[in-house]
Structure formats: C-alpha cells, structure tokens
C-alpha angles and dihedrals in degrees: 000000000000122000092207124093121240090249093054090048090051089054092046091050092049090051091046092052091049091051093047091052093048094049101033094123093057094042097044092089088060094053101269095136128169087255091054091051092045092051091045090051092047091053091046091053091047091052091051091049093050090046090053090049090049092052090050090051091050090054091049090048091054090050092049092046090054090048091048094049092048092051092042091054090051090049090051091051091052090046091051093048093047092049092050092050094046091051090051097046106031130062114255091244090068097046092093089065086066094046093256111144096183117120096211 
C-alpha cells in the first residue's frame, strides 16, 4: 500500500510525463516510445476525470445524507407524536395494532 496521497501521485505523474517528453530521445532505447508516453498520458487523464467524478459524487452524497437525516428526524417526530396520542386515546390492548410494544 502506498504512503502517498492521490494528489501527490497525480503531481508526481505529471512531473514524470513532463520529464519523459523532454528526454524522450535518450529514453527511447529503453522502450519509452511516443506510444508509451501517449498511452501513459491517456491513462493519467482518465484517472483525473474519474477522480473528479468521484469527488462530485461525494459532494452529492453529503447533500443527500443531509436531506435524508432532516426527513428522518421529521419522521421520528411524527412517530413519537402519533405513539403518544395513540397511547392516550386507545386501550393498551389495541396498541399492538399500531406497532407499539409497550405494556403501559
């Protein structure tokens, strides 16, 4: 497992690509061809794009989580109020019909 963050690896990859392009003539005898660099750069761009999509999804998830928790809290308040009123108005023998397990 890498100790580097994604952001630091993005920067390192960008620097590596820049260096490969600048020294392609020297490195060509070791297999660093223009095709290699082009494929490397394509993958790098795809990773950046997916990372940006992932960050957008995280933001949307936070928004949806807040929306869910707000609505859930409202639902709990209605549930609490309904339970209280049922227990006041209805005989305890009928509470189970409302999903109330309390005995008194």
